[in-house]
N, C-alpha and C positions, 0 to 999 in steps of 0.2 A: 504493500500500500504506500509505503514511504517513497519507493522508487517511482511508482506511477504518478504521485503528486509532484515530485521534484523534476523528473525527467523532461517534461515539455518545456520548462524554463530554459534549458540549454539552447533551444532553438532561438531564443531571444538574444543570446549572447553576441552573435556577429552584428546584429542591428544595433545593439546597445553600445558596442565598441565604436562602430562608425558614428553613431549619434554623439557619443561622448567626445570623440576626436574632432569631428567637424562642427559641432554646435556648442556643447557644454564648455569644452576647454577654451575656444576663442571667446565665448561669452564672459567667462570669469576673468580671462586675461584682459578683456576690454574694460571691465569694471576696475581692475587693478591699475591699468595704464591711464585710465581717466583721472586717477589721483596723483599722477606723476607728470613731470615735464621731461619728455623723452625724445631721443633720436634713435637712429639705428644702432648706435654703439653704447649709449648710456642713458640712464634715467635717474631722476631725482624726485623723491616724494614731496608733494606740495599740498597734500590734503584736499580740501574742497575748493582751492583757489581756482582751478580750471572751471568749475561749475559757476562760481561767482562771476568770473570773467565772461563766460558764455552767456549768462543771463543779462549781462550788460551790453551785449552786442546790439548795436543800433537797429540792425535789420531783423532782429529776432522776432519782435512782435508782429511785424509784417509777414515774416515767414510762417509763424504759427497760424495767423489768420488765413493766409493763402493755402496752407496745407489743409486746413479744415474745409475751406471752400472747394478746393480741388478734389479732396476725397469724397465729399458729399455729392458734388455735381457728377463726377465720373461714375461713382457706384450707383447713384440713383438713375442715371441715364442708361447704364448697362442693364439694370434690372428691368426697366420699362421696355427698352428696345429689344433686349434679349428675349423677354417673354412674348412680345408681339411677333418677333421673327420666328420663334419656336412654334407658335400657334399656326402661323402660315406654313412653315416648313414641315409640319406634321399633318397638314390637310392634304387632300387629294388634288395636287396641282401637277402640271406638266414639268418634267425635268427637276423633280424634287431633290434627287441625290446630287445633281450638278449644282443646284442653288445652295445646298448645304455646304458644298466644298468652297464655293465662292465666298460665302459669308465667313467661313472659318479661315480662309487663306491669310488674311492680314495678321492673324495670331502667329503665324509661322515666320513672318518677315522680321528682319532685324529692326529693333526699336530705333537704333541710331539711323539706319537707312530710311525708315519712315520719317523720322524727324527732319533729316536733311532734305528729303523729297518734298515734304510739305512746307519747309522753309522757302523753297523755290516757288512752289505753287502759290504761297500766300504773300509773295513779294508785292507790296502795294502798287508798284509801278509796272513791273514786267511779269507779274505772276498770272498764271492762267485763270485763277479764280476771279480776280478783279477784271481781267479782260472779258471773261464771259459775262460778268455782271454789267460791265460797261456796255457791251453789245446789247444788253437788255435795257439799257437806260438807267442803270443803278450805279451810283458812285460807291464803290467798295471801300471799306475802311482800311486802315493800316493794321492788319490782323495781328502782327507781331511787334509793331512799332508804336501802336497806340496803347498807352497804359490801361485804358479801360477795356481793351480787347485782348491783350496778350495772354493772360492766364486762361481765359475762357477758350481762346483759340487752341491753345495746347491741350486743354481738357477735351475739346471736340475731337482732336486727332487721337487722343488716348482712347476715347469711346469708340472711334472707328476701328482702331486696332484691336481692342479688347472685347468688343461686343460678341465676336464669334465664339469665344469661350463661354460666355454667359448663355448664348443661344444653345450651344452644345449641351450644357448642363440642364437647361430647361427642356430640351428635346428628350434627354434621358428621363427626366421627371415625368414628362407628359406620356411618353410611350409606356411607362411602367404602370400607368393607371389602368386597371382592368377594363376591358372593352364592354363588359357586362353593364357597367354603369352608364356608358353612353347609349347602349342599346335600350336600357330601361328608360333613360331620359327621352330617347326618340319615341318610344311607345307612348310616353306621357305627353308628347307633343312639344317638347322643349326645342327651342331653336339654337342657333349658334351662340347668341349672346347669353342665353340661360346656361348652356353647357360651359361657357367660359367662366361665368360668374359663380356658378354653384358646383362645378366639378373641377375644372382646371385650376382655378385660383386656390381653393383650399387644399386639394390633393397634391398640387405641385409645390406646396409650402416648403418642404425640405430643400427643394432646388432653389427656392427664393432665398432661404437662409444661407445656403452655400454661396450663392452669387453675391449676396450683400456682404458677407464676411470677407470673401476673397477679394472682391472689388475694393472694399474699403481699406483693407490692408495694403493692397497695391497702390491705391491713391494716396494714402498717408505716407508711404515710403517712396513715392515716385521721385525720380531724379533724372534718369538718363534721357527721357524724352524732353523734359523741360530744359535740361542743359544743352541738348543738341539744337533746340529751336530758338531759345531766347537767352540762355545763360543767366537767367534770373532777371533780365531786363524787360523793357527799358528802365533804367535805374534799378530799383529793388521791387518793382511792381509785380513781377512773377516769381520772385524768390520763394522757395519753400524751405522747410527746415533742412532737408538734405542738401540743397544747394548752398545754404549758409555754411553748413559744416564743411562742404567741399572747398569753399573759398578759404576757410581757415586752414585747411590742409594744404592748399596751394601756397599759402603764405608761410608755411613752415611751422605752424602751431599744432604739432601733432597731438600733444596731450589735450589741448583745447578741443580739437576736432574729435578726439576719442570721447571726451566728456559729452560733446554734442550728440554723438551716436548713442551713448547711454541714455541721454534725455529722450532722444527719438524713440528708442526701444521702450522706455517707460511710458511715453505718451501713447504709442500705438497699443501697448498692452492695456493701459488704463481705459482706452476707448473700446477696443475690440472685445476684451474678455467679458466685461459686464454686458455688452450688447449681445454677444453670443449666448450667454446664459439666459438673458431675457427672452431672446427669440426662441431658443430651444425650450424654455419653460412654457411659453405660449403655445408652442407646437404640441407639447405633452398635454396641456389643458384641452386643446382642441380635440 
């Protein structure tokens, strides 16, 4: 009996080793180095000085606000668009498999490549987007040069790139709903809207929770697309916490940037963990 209860845990050992080496060890090392002033060759313990300096960073408040806006906008848009696209792509339409591939394709493309491509397309003078708008008689804005548009423009590109994954998750959630429910609803005379409201929305809730959590984590940690398209500009108007941290790293303040990474880790955990518990609790109640 003892062997039978202990033996299966040996299967967890390889995964535990990999998890410890690739996640736990770097995480604890980051917490330690955030308390030091370090270079590649030496380090000096400075206590909480790095955190005090980090919270005095002039662009930090703007970075926090932009991070929250970016995370909420991108995750919300992915939930709505992903669900709508999944409903369409699980219906009886022509070339359904091909359209699924088209929707998912941007997920596979390099984020930096997408950022550079849309930087050219969104050029206010020579960009294809403003040229098309100009042909229609609309004066297009400076998508990446206007402070009021820059962050939302990057968020729109992020949604375009990531909505395919949200759609795929929703497709999996919808096709897992037993067909007997839809047949019973059809017998009762339910239409498309009734099926969507009373069957798909509640029964695809696990997919919704997954999309919200994954999209929100990605949005709060976003850096590469923002850096490729605006580098936090114009000024600090599209800076997020990750880009503020990277600028400190570029300046050679390695301990300070490590402290910023710890702050970002704590912020993401403080937002996502309670939200995940709340959404999962609601799911159980339903």
